N, C-alpha and C positions, 0 to 999 in steps of 0.2 A: 503494500500500499503505499503510496507516495503522498507525503504531505508538504503543504506550502506554508511559509511564513511570509506574509507581506508587511514590510515595514514602511512607514511613511517618515517623511524628514520632519524635524522640528525648527529648523531654521532654513533660510535662503543659501543655496549653495553658491558662494562666490568664486570666482576663478583665482588660482595662484599660478602666476606665470613666471617663468625664469628662463634665462639664456644659458645655453650649453653649446659650445663648438660652432657657435653661429646660428644655431636653431632655437627658435623659441618654442618651449613646451608649456602647456597649460593643464592643470590637473584641478579636480573639484572634491571637496570633502562634504560628505553627506552626514549630517548628525541626526540621530534618531533615539528616542527614548526606549529602553528595554526594561521589562519588568522581570522579576525572578522567575516567573514561569517560562517566558520566552528564552531568557539565558539558560535555563535548565534544558530546554530543547536543542538548543544550538550546541551545549556542552556534550550532549548525549548522542548525537547523530552528526556524522561528517557530511557536509553538504555535497551535492551532486551538481548543483547548477546555482550560479548567482547571476541574476539579471539586473543591470543597472541602467538608468537613463543614458542615451548618447545623443548629442546634439545633432549629429548627422543622420543616424538611422532610426532614432527613437529608442531603440533598446540595444543593449550589448550584453551577450552572454559571456561570462567568465567561467572557464571549464579547467583552469589550471589549479592542480591539486595543491600547490603550495599556498594558496590563497585560503583553500578550505581548512587546512591544518592549522593556519595561523587563527582564523576565526573561531574554530572550536577550542584551540588552546587558550586564546584570549577569554573566552567565555569560561571555561574552566578556572582560570586565574581569578577572574572576577568573582565567581561564587566562592572560591577558597578564601578570598581576602575580604 
């Protein structure tokens, strides 16, 4: 059974741009509020897909496992501390 968590932002995501080797890169940070129940779900199950907004395509799917491990590990750390 597949479960979904839909998180909503709590603040406007403003761009953070920087210059590296003559190329301008821009990223965004999305803030959300997580309750203990949601954190417990994130800590217990490794994600298989993360979908984030993308200015060009509407949505972008992140499928790299390094992100999933970091998110699950972060949720476990928050719950333990």
